[in-house]
N, C-alpha and C positions, 0 to 999 in steps of 0.2 A: 504494500500500500504506500503510495507516494502522496505527500501532503505539502501544502504551503499555508501557513496559519497567520500570515500578516500581509494583507492586500488592501489597496485603496482604490476607490472609484471617485468619480467627480461629484459624489455626494459630499466629499470633503476636498482633498487636494490632489486626487488622481486625475488622469486625463481621459479616461474612458468611463462609460456608464457601468452600473452594476451588472447589467445583462451582458455587456461586452467583456467584463472581467471573466464571467462564466465561459464565454465563447473562447477566450484565450486559454482558460484552464482546460477546456475540453480538447482544444487543439494540442495542448501539451500532455494530454492523457494523465492528468492528475486525478486522484481518487477523492480527495477531500481538500476543501479550501475553507478559509475563514475570511469574510469581508470585515475589515477592522478600520472603518473610517474614523476620522478624528471627531470625537464627541458627538457622534450620531450613529444610529443603527438604521437610519431611514432607507438605506439601499438594500437591506437584507431581503425584504419581500420580493423586490424585482429580481435579485440574483437567484433566489429560490424558485421563482416562477420560471425563469429561463432554464434552470437546471432540471425542472420537472420532467421525468421520463428519461433522463440521461443517467449515465453511470458516473455521477459526480454528486457528492454530498456537500452542501453549503452550511457551515456552522455560523450561527449568529455571533457576531463579534463587534467590538468597539475599541477604540484607543482613546482613553480618557486622559486629557491633559491636566497635570497637577503641578503644584508648586511646593518646593521644599527650600526654604530660605530664598536665595536668589536663583536657584536652579529650576528649570522646567523638567519635570519627570513624567514619563508616559506609562500608563498602566493599561494593559490589554485585558479585555473582558471576553470570556467565552462561555457559550452554552446557556446564556440567560434568555429571558423572554424579551424580544426586541420591542414588543408593544407595552412593556411595563410602564406604569405611570411615572415612576421616578426617572426612568431613562428618558422618556419623552419630555419631562419637565427639564431635565438637564440639557437636552438638545436645544430647547428654546432659550434657556438661560445662557448657555455657552455660545449659541449663535449670536445673541445680542451683545455679549461681551466681546466676541471676536469682531463683529462689525464695528463696534466703538473703537477697538484697537486699530483696525484697518483704517478707519477715518483719521485717526491720529497719525498714522504712518504716512498716509497720503498728504496730510497737511504739512508734515515735516519735509517731505520730498518737494512739495510746491515751494516751500521756503528756500529750498536749494535751487529753484529754477526749473524743476522737472514737472511739466504740466501734465501729470497723470490724474485721472478722475476716478471716483468711486464707481461710476457707470462703466468705465473701461475695465476695472477690476472685476465687477460683477459679470461682465460679458465673457471674460475668460473662464469664469466659474461655470457658465452654462446654466441651463434651465433647472438643473437638479441641485443647484447650489444650496447647501445647508450650512456649511462651515467655511468661512473665508479664511484663507491662510496665505502665508508669504509666497508660495509658488504661484498663486493667482496674481499677486502684485508683480512678481518677477515677469510673468508672461505679459502683463499689461505694459511694463517698461520695455520689454522686447518689441511688442507690437507698435509702440510709440516711437521706436527707433533710437531709444537712449542706450540700449545695449544690444549685443549680437546674440546673446543667449541668456537663459535663466541663470546659469552658473555665474555669468558676468554680473547680473543684477545683484546677486547675493554678495559677490566679491567687492563690488564698487559702492553699493548703495544700501542694501537692506540686511546685510549680515549682522550678527550680534554685536560687532564692534563699531558699527556705524551710527551716526546721529539719528537717522530715521528709524532705527530699530526701537520697538516697544515690546517688552516681554508679554507673553500671555499669562495673565494672572487669573487662574481658575481655582480648582479645589485643592486644599491640602491633601497630601498623599493618603492620609488616613481616611478622609472622606471619599476619595476616589475609590479606594478598596471597598469601603462600605457601600457605595452606590452599586457596584457590581454585585456584591454579595446579596444586597437587598432585592436585586432583580433575579436572583437564583443562579448567578454565574460564578466562574472561577477568575481570580485576579492574578495577572502575570506581569511582572516588571519587564517592560519592553526595552530592548537594546540597553541594558544596564551599563552605565559608564563605570569602569573599574575604579576610578578615583573616588566614587561615592560608596562603594560596596561595604567597606568596613564600618562606616558611620551610619549610613542610611538603611542598610539591609536589616539590622536588628529592629529598627523602628517599624519597618514595613512588616516584618514577621510578627511583631507584637500586635499590629493592626489586622492581622489575618491574611497576609499575602500567601497565595497558593503556589506560585511558581516563578521561574526565571526564564526569559527568552535566551536560550543558550546558542542555538544553531542559526547562523546568519551567513549570507554570502560574504566572501572576502574577509572572514574573521580568522585571525591567526590562531594556529593550533594551541599556542600557549594561553591565549585568552579563553578559548573554549574549555581547556582543562581547568582553568581558574574558576570559571562560572560553574562547571560541573561540580567541582569541589565544594563551592559555596552552597549549591543547591542540595547536595547530599548532606552536608553538615547541618543545614537548616531545615531538613525534611521537606524540601520544596520539589514540586514537579518541574520538568524541563519541557520547553517547547521550542519551536523554530519557525522561521519564515523569512521571506525575501524582502519585506517592506516595499513591495512592488507598487509603483505609482503609474505605470503605463509603459507601452512598448518603446518609447523614446530612449529609455535607459537599458534596454535589453528585453528579450521576450520572456514572458511568464513561463516557468518550467525550466529555465536554465539552472535555477537553484531549486532543490526540493529536499524535504525531510522524509526519512523513512519511518515507518511505523515502529520499527525496533528501537529507534533512537528515543522515541517519546512514548513508549508503551504505557507507563503508569498514568500519564496525562490522558491518553485515549481511554483507558479504563475508567478514569475518574469522570469523564463526560459521557460514558456509555457507548463508546465505539469499539 
């Protein structure tokens, strides 16, 4: 069984629709995927509808943006009810916060002489926009001719170190884990930075963290071994995924996780 448990659609900052994510997964002959859009599960129903009758299972997923001190921490949720009232409330609240943040970043860019508009940012997000994020702003800058690529937009204008950057201030990590648990899901720390492991992991474990995302593309074997060690010593499940945002950065299926690598997680969610 081949899986990819970290995928994005343009319900957040991916470049294809939830249904198209499924089409790419089918072409890659994956067996199980999870749609994990930022702070929304609104694309899960469309993805499951497209997968109906196919040899592909779509897990409900979400990537909840959280704050710990000055750091932005992401927590993946799996196996919850995507129509849960708390999840839907979070989608609305987080969407409002993200729009306000984006308006602030657009204002800061305009102060630097870059005439980008919120309308242009929304246009890059498409009709399914639920969560506005920096990749949408990067594409708007590219379409306006200020940069030649989204990568250049981050490098020159909207990366963390630039004046236009405004951090996403959403839930504390404990509340993010609680949100996922209250909806009946498992909470997994996404792409955990090794710099924060020793200090933050005990806090998250105390809050009920269920797992670590261990297996990712282009991750050094040394880091994988470190994350595996922390997962085992903390009694955590292990997951993996590509963090795929669209075919522009490589085709879905170039990276995949085997069922053997994450067997305890699959058992925990009933697969």
